[in-house]
C-alpha positions as CSV (number, residue, x, y, z in Angstrom):
1,X,-2.6,29.7,13.7
2,X,-3.7,25.7,13.3
3,X,-2.4,23.1,15.5
4,X,-1.1,20.7,12.9
5,X,-1.0,20.1,8.6
6,X,-1.2,17.3,6.9
7,X,0.1,17.1,3.4
8,X,-1.8,14.3,1.7
9,X,-5.5,12.8,1.6
10,X,-4.4,8.9,1.0
11,X,-5.4,6.6,3.3
12,X,-2.5,6.9,5.8
13,X,-2.7,10.9,6.0
14,X,-6.5,10.7,7.0
15,X,-5.7,7.2,9.6
16,X,-3.4,9.9,10.8
17,X,-5.3,12.7,11.0
18,X,-8.2,10.8,13.0
19,X,-5.3,9.5,15.2
20,X,-4.7,13.2,16.3
21,X,-8.0,14.7,16.7
22,X,-9.3,11.7,18.7
23,X,-6.0,12.6,21.3
24,X,-6.5,16.3,21.0
25,X,-10.5,16.9,21.3
26,X,-11.0,20.2,19.5
27,X,-7.8,20.9,18.1
28,X,-7.7,22.7,14.9
29,X,-6.5,20.6,11.9
30,X,-5.9,21.0,8.5
31,X,-5.4,18.2,6.1
32,X,-4.2,19.3,2.5
33,X,-4.8,17.2,-0.6
34,X,-3.6,18.2,-3.9
35,X,-5.9,15.8,-5.7
36,X,-9.6,16.8,-6.3
37,X,-11.2,13.5,-4.1
38,X,-9.2,11.9,-1.5
39,X,-7.7,8.5,-2.3
40,X,-6.8,9.1,-5.1
41,X,-3.6,7.5,-5.8
42,X,-1.9,4.5,-4.0
43,X,-5.0,4.0,-1.8
44,X,-7.5,4.3,-4.4
45,X,-5.5,1.7,-7.0
46,X,-4.9,-0.9,-4.7
47,X,-6.0,-4.5,-4.4
48,X,-8.3,-3.7,-2.0
49,X,-7.1,-7.0,0.2
50,X,-7.4,-7.2,4.1
51,X,-4.1,-8.8,4.1
52,X,-3.4,-11.2,7.1
53,X,0.7,-10.5,8.0
54,X,1.1,-14.1,7.4
55,X,4.8,-13.1,6.0
56,X,6.2,-10.3,8.0
57,X,9.3,-11.1,10.2
58,X,7.7,-12.7,13.9
59,X,8.1,-9.6,16.1
60,X,8.6,-6.7,13.4
61,X,6.6,-3.7,13.7
62,X,4.8,-4.4,10.1
63,X,3.5,-8.2,11.3
64,X,2.1,-5.9,14.3
65,X,0.4,-3.0,13.0
66,X,-1.3,-5.8,10.2
67,X,-2.5,-7.7,12.9
68,X,-3.9,-4.8,14.4
69,X,-5.0,-3.0,11.3
70,X,-7.1,-6.3,10.1
71,X,-9.2,-5.8,12.9
72,X,-9.2,-2.3,13.0
73,X,-10.5,-2.5,9.4
74,X,-13.0,-4.5,9.7
75,X,-14.2,-2.4,13.1
76,X,-14.1,0.6,11.2
77,X,-16.3,-0.6,8.1
78,X,-18.7,-2.7,10.8
79,X,-19.5,0.5,12.8
80,X,-19.5,3.3,9.3
81,X,-21.7,0.7,6.6
82,X,-18.9,0.3,4.3
83,X,-18.7,-3.0,2.4
84,X,-16.1,-5.3,3.4
85,X,-16.3,-9.7,3.4
86,X,-14.1,-11.3,5.0
87,X,-13.1,-14.5,2.9
88,X,-10.3,-16.2,3.5
89,X,-7.0,-16.9,1.0
90,X,-5.0,-19.6,0.2
91,X,-1.5,-19.3,-0.8
92,X,-0.9,-22.5,-2.9
93,X,2.2,-23.7,-3.8
94,X,2.5,-25.7,-7.1
95,X,6.2,-27.5,-6.6
96,X,8.8,-29.0,-4.4
97,X,10.9,-25.1,-4.4
98,X,7.5,-23.8,-3.3
99,X,6.0,-26.4,-0.6
100,X,9.4,-25.6,1.2
101,X,9.0,-21.6,1.4
102,X,5.2,-22.6,1.7
103,X,6.5,-24.6,5.5
104,X,8.3,-22.0,6.3
105,X,5.4,-19.7,6.1
106,X,3.2,-21.7,8.2
107,X,5.5,-21.8,10.7
108,X,5.9,-17.6,10.7
109,X,2.4,-17.7,11.1
110,X,2.0,-19.4,14.5
111,X,4.8,-17.2,15.6
112,X,2.8,-14.3,14.6
113,X,-0.2,-15.6,16.1
114,X,-2.2,-16.0,12.7
115,X,-4.6,-18.5,12.4
116,X,-3.6,-20.5,9.8
117,X,-4.1,-24.1,8.1
118,X,-2.0,-26.4,6.1
119,X,-3.9,-28.1,3.3
120,X,-2.8,-30.9,0.9
121,X,-3.3,-31.1,-2.8
122,X,-6.7,-33.3,-2.3
123,X,-8.4,-30.5,0.0
124,X,-7.1,-27.5,-1.6
125,X,-9.4,-29.6,-4.9
126,X,-12.2,-29.8,-2.8
127,X,-12.3,-26.4,-1.5
128,X,-11.2,-24.7,-4.8
129,X,-12.1,-27.0,-7.6
130,X,-10.3,-24.6,-10.6
131,X,-6.9,-24.3,-8.7
132,X,-4.5,-26.8,-8.2
133,X,-1.4,-27.1,-6.4
134,X,0.4,-29.9,-4.7
135,X,-0.6,-28.3,-1.1
136,X,-1.8,-24.1,0.5
137,X,-2.4,-22.8,3.2
138,X,-5.6,-21.5,3.7
139,X,-6.1,-18.4,6.3
140,X,-9.4,-17.5,7.1
141,X,-8.4,-13.6,8.8
142,X,-8.0,-12.3,5.1
143,X,-10.7,-10.2,3.4
144,X,-11.5,-7.2,0.6
145,X,-12.9,-3.9,1.2
146,X,-13.2,-0.7,-0.8
147,X,-10.3,1.3,0.4
148,X,-11.3,4.6,-1.3
149,X,-14.7,4.0,0.7
150,X,-13.1,4.0,4.0
151,X,-11.3,7.1,3.2
152,X,-14.2,8.6,2.2
153,X,-15.6,7.8,5.8
154,X,-12.7,8.9,7.7
155,X,-12.6,12.3,5.8
156,X,-16.1,12.9,7.3
157,X,-15.4,11.7,10.4
158,X,-12.3,14.4,10.8
159,X,-15.0,16.9,9.7
160,X,-17.8,16.3,12.1
161,X,-14.5,15.9,14.4
162,X,-13.6,19.7,13.8
163,X,-11.1,19.3,11.0
164,X,-11.0,20.5,7.5
165,X,-9.7,19.2,4.1
166,X,-8.6,21.3,1.3
167,X,-8.4,19.6,-1.9
168,X,-7.4,20.6,-4.9
169,X,-4.2,22.2,-3.6
170,X,-0.7,21.0,-5.0
171,X,1.7,22.1,-2.3
172,X,4.4,24.2,-3.4
173,X,6.5,25.6,-1.0
174,X,7.1,24.8,2.9
175,X,9.0,27.3,5.6
176,X,9.5,26.3,9.1
177,X,10.2,28.7,11.5
178,X,11.1,29.3,15.7
179,X,6.9,29.8,15.8
180,X,5.4,27.2,13.4
181,X,5.1,26.2,9.5
182,X,4.3,27.9,7.0
183,X,2.8,25.6,3.6
184,X,1.8,27.5,0.5
185,X,-0.1,25.8,-2.4
186,X,0.4,28.8,-5.2
187,X,-1.4,31.9,-4.1
188,X,-3.4,29.8,-0.6
189,X,-1.3,30.0,2.7
190,X,-1.9,27.9,5.8
191,X,0.7,28.0,9.4
192,X,0.9,25.7,11.4
193,X,2.8,24.6,14.7
194,X,3.0,21.3,13.5
195,X,3.7,19.5,10.1
196,X,2.5,15.9,9.6
197,X,3.6,14.6,5.8
198,X,2.2,11.8,4.6
199,X,2.8,12.3,1.1
200,X,3.1,8.8,-0.4
201,X,4.2,9.1,-4.7
202,X,5.8,12.9,-3.0
203,X,7.1,11.7,0.3
204,X,10.8,12.6,-1.1
205,X,9.7,15.9,-2.7
206,X,7.9,17.2,0.4
207,X,10.7,16.3,2.4
208,X,13.2,18.3,0.6
209,X,10.6,21.6,0.3
210,X,10.6,20.9,4.3
211,X,14.1,21.5,4.7
212,X,14.8,17.6,4.8
213,X,17.8,16.6,2.3
214,X,16.8,13.5,1.6
215,X,19.0,10.4,1.7
216,X,16.4,7.9,-0.3
217,X,14.5,8.6,-3.1
218,X,11.1,7.5,-4.2
219,X,10.9,4.9,-7.0
220,X,7.7,4.2,-9.0
221,X,7.0,0.5,-9.5
222,X,3.5,-0.8,-11.6
223,X,1.8,-2.9,-10.8
224,X,-0.7,-4.4,-13.7
225,X,-3.9,-6.2,-13.5
226,X,-6.4,-8.0,-15.8
227,X,-10.1,-8.3,-15.0
228,X,-11.6,-11.2,-15.5
229,X,-14.6,-11.5,-17.2
230,X,-18.3,-12.2,-15.0
231,X,-18.4,-15.6,-16.3
232,X,-15.5,-16.2,-14.7
233,X,-15.9,-14.0,-11.7
234,X,-17.0,-16.8,-9.3
235,X,-13.8,-19.3,-10.3
236,X,-12.3,-19.0,-6.7
237,X,-14.3,-18.7,-3.7
238,X,-11.1,-16.8,-1.5
239,X,-8.3,-15.3,-2.5
240,X,-5.7,-17.2,-4.4
241,X,-2.3,-16.0,-4.1
242,X,1.1,-17.7,-5.2
243,X,3.9,-18.9,-2.5
244,X,6.2,-15.7,-2.9
245,X,10.2,-15.8,-3.2
246,X,11.0,-14.2,-0.3
247,X,14.0,-12.7,-1.8
248,X,11.9,-10.2,-3.9
249,X,9.6,-7.8,-2.2
250,X,6.4,-8.5,-4.0
251,X,3.9,-10.8,-3.5
252,X,3.5,-12.3,-7.4
253,X,0.5,-12.5,-10.1
254,X,-3.2,-13.7,-7.2
255,X,-6.4,-14.0,-8.2
256,X,-8.4,-10.9,-5.6
257,X,-12.2,-11.5,-5.4
258,X,-13.3,-8.0,-5.5
259,X,-16.2,-5.8,-3.6
260,X,-17.9,-4.7,-6.8
261,X,-18.4,-9.0,-7.1
262,X,-15.7,-8.8,-9.9
263,X,-12.1,-11.0,-9.7
264,X,-8.9,-9.4,-10.6
265,X,-5.7,-10.7,-11.7
266,X,-2.3,-9.8,-10.9
267,X,-0.3,-7.4,-10.1
268,X,2.9,-7.8,-11.6
269,X,5.7,-5.3,-10.9
270,X,7.8,-3.3,-13.4
271,X,9.4,0.1,-13.0
272,X,7.1,2.7,-13.3
273,X,8.4,5.7,-16.2
274,X,5.7,8.4,-13.9
275,X,4.5,8.3,-10.7
276,X,0.7,9.3,-11.1
277,X,0.2,8.3,-14.5
278,X,-1.5,4.6,-14.7
279,X,-2.3,4.4,-18.6
280,X,0.8,1.4,-20.2
281,X,3.1,3.1,-21.4
282,X,2.6,6.5,-19.5
283,X,6.1,9.0,-19.2
284,X,7.0,11.4,-17.1
285,X,10.5,13.4,-18.1
286,X,10.7,14.9,-14.2
287,X,10.0,11.5,-13.0
288,X,12.6,9.3,-15.0
289,X,14.8,12.2,-14.8
290,X,14.7,12.5,-10.9
291,X,15.3,8.9,-10.5
292,X,17.8,8.1,-13.1
293,X,20.1,10.7,-11.6
294,X,19.6,8.7,-8.1
295,X,22.7,6.0,-7.6
296,X,20.8,3.9,-5.6
297,X,17.8,3.2,-8.9
298,X,21.1,1.6,-10.5
299,X,22.4,-0.4,-7.9
300,X,19.1,-1.5,-7.1
301,X,17.9,-2.4,-11.1
302,X,21.5,-3.7,-11.0
303,X,21.0,-6.4,-8.4
304,X,17.6,-7.5,-9.4
305,X,17.8,-7.3,-13.0
306,X,16.8,-11.0,-13.7
307,X,13.7,-11.0,-11.8
308,X,12.9,-7.2,-13.2
309,X,13.2,-8.6,-17.1
310,X,10.3,-11.3,-16.4
311,X,8.3,-9.2,-15.0
312,X,8.9,-6.3,-17.9
313,X,8.6,-10.0,-20.6
314,X,5.1,-10.5,-18.5
315,X,3.8,-6.5,-19.4
316,X,4.6,-6.8,-22.9
317,X,3.3,-10.3,-23.3
318,X,-0.4,-10.8,-22.3
319,X,0.4,-14.6,-22.7
320,X,3.4,-14.6,-20.6
321,X,1.3,-13.0,-18.2
322,X,-1.2,-15.9,-18.5
323,X,1.7,-18.5,-18.1
324,X,2.3,-17.0,-14.7
325,X,-1.9,-17.3,-13.8
326,X,-2.3,-20.9,-15.1
327,X,0.4,-22.0,-12.9
328,X,-2.3,-22.3,-10.2
329,X,-5.4,-21.9,-12.5
330,X,-5.2,-23.4,-15.5
331,X,-8.9,-22.9,-16.5
332,X,-7.8,-18.8,-17.5
333,X,-7.5,-18.5,-21.2
334,X,-5.7,-15.8,-23.2
335,X,-9.1,-14.0,-23.5
336,X,-10.2,-13.8,-20.1
337,X,-7.4,-11.2,-19.2
338,X,-9.3,-8.1,-19.7
339,X,-8.4,-4.5,-19.3
340,X,-8.0,-3.2,-15.6
341,X,-6.5,0.3,-14.6
342,X,-3.4,-0.5,-13.2
343,X,-1.7,1.0,-9.4
344,X,1.4,2.5,-8.7
345,X,4.2,2.0,-5.3
346,X,6.0,4.5,-4.3
347,X,9.1,2.2,-3.4
348,X,11.6,4.0,-1.1
349,X,15.3,3.4,-2.6
350,X,18.6,4.1,-0.3
351,X,21.7,5.8,-1.5
352,X,23.5,2.1,-1.2
353,X,20.2,0.6,-3.4
354,X,18.9,-0.5,-0.7
355,X,15.3,-1.4,-1.2
356,X,13.3,0.3,2.2
357,X,11.2,-2.6,3.4
358,X,10.1,-1.1,6.4
359,X,8.9,2.7,7.7
360,X,10.8,5.2,6.8
361,X,10.1,8.5,8.9
362,X,12.5,12.1,8.9
363,X,11.8,14.8,11.3
364,X,12.8,18.3,12.0
365,X,11.8,20.5,15.1
366,X,8.5,20.7,13.5
367,X,7.5,18.5,10.9
368,X,7.7,14.1,10.9
369,X,7.4,13.3,7.5
370,X,6.6,9.8,6.3
371,X,8.5,9.2,3.6
372,X,7.9,5.3,3.1
373,X,4.9,3.6,4.1
374,X,5.2,0.1,3.3
375,X,3.0,-2.5,2.2
376,X,0.4,-3.9,3.8
377,X,0.2,0.3,4.6
378,X,-3.5,0.2,3.9
379,X,-4.4,-2.7,6.0
380,X,-2.3,-1.3,8.6
381,X,-3.5,2.7,8.2
382,X,-5.6,2.8,11.1
383,X,-2.1,1.9,14.0
384,X,0.1,3.7,11.6
385,X,-2.1,6.7,12.1
386,X,-2.1,6.4,15.6
387,X,1.3,5.8,15.8
388,X,2.2,8.8,14.5
389,X,0.2,10.7,16.2
390,X,2.0,9.8,19.7
391,X,5.1,10.5,17.7
392,X,3.8,14.1,16.6
393,X,2.4,14.3,20.4
394,X,5.8,13.6,21.7
395,X,7.5,16.1,19.7
396,X,4.9,19.1,20.5
397,X,5.5,18.5,24.6
398,X,9.1,19.1,23.3
399,X,8.1,22.3,22.2
400,X,6.4,23.5,24.6
């Protein structure tokens, strides 16, 4: 019997495995991933940004983990030869309403201990000649990285520390007894004293297999991107973000430098009709039927109908999507928006329609289920993994 089984080969599952092995040298650990490679879904389809933590409530766990995670990510990449760059970020205000929100963000940055510079329109134009705004915040600690490469390095380190990673094993059953947990993937079976599930887009389903009746539902939201042509890839020296609406859980359409030298525009945020299919208009009947039966889905849609319709319009009309970009980058043209693969975000929603903005963890006597690991989970993955590892080891002590 193993000491630990982890379900999920995204960056949070891998970081958790590392966190456990670092704290329990010699422990037997198996990580099970249903895809043929690690980082196949949320981790492999995000924007590749190392976030600073400026957006999060001062003193909150998200703010703390993001600051720690940004430093830990850069250190991990440096130690493992992974391409990364700390290139900085501009949060650009384009009108008086956004400037007021920007000033509130500036105050929040100070409370969070994040280096942040407030600049006027003239200084913005000097630093970023192609960007228009009435002012901006410059955050020098924001960076970019290849998260899938980081995950592959994590997987190698797990193997070096005696852990085992099993790919192509979709979990079909979980049985928990007084002595341990049995996990089945078709005809294959593993046993361990403890189970940790970091299943992302499948978190609610894995929790249900593990004997938890979930009080939440994973709703998939598509983030649709475009890639700029090579001749426009230098349109900005930094990452360029709009000032976000504090009432919405998404950051708005932004310009993101990529570690491969390209530049993307996006994402928007539209309801997804499949959890793990990335082509536009993808549809999975089971996924849609699952959330359509959940009362919290209809409540969250009703509460966010107007913003949802704007996002859907931008999804269906490239011209409207372009308008959102041209607010701060008027040099962009319709032909500049070239195809790029979408991402899908696992958003946990409660039965009353409340969007879960923070970590959501459910436990049994021998299992810990990470049911919501909110953005910026990739940036924060290493300290998140340490936090989950500590939780698992505290549970281990109670088991004797």
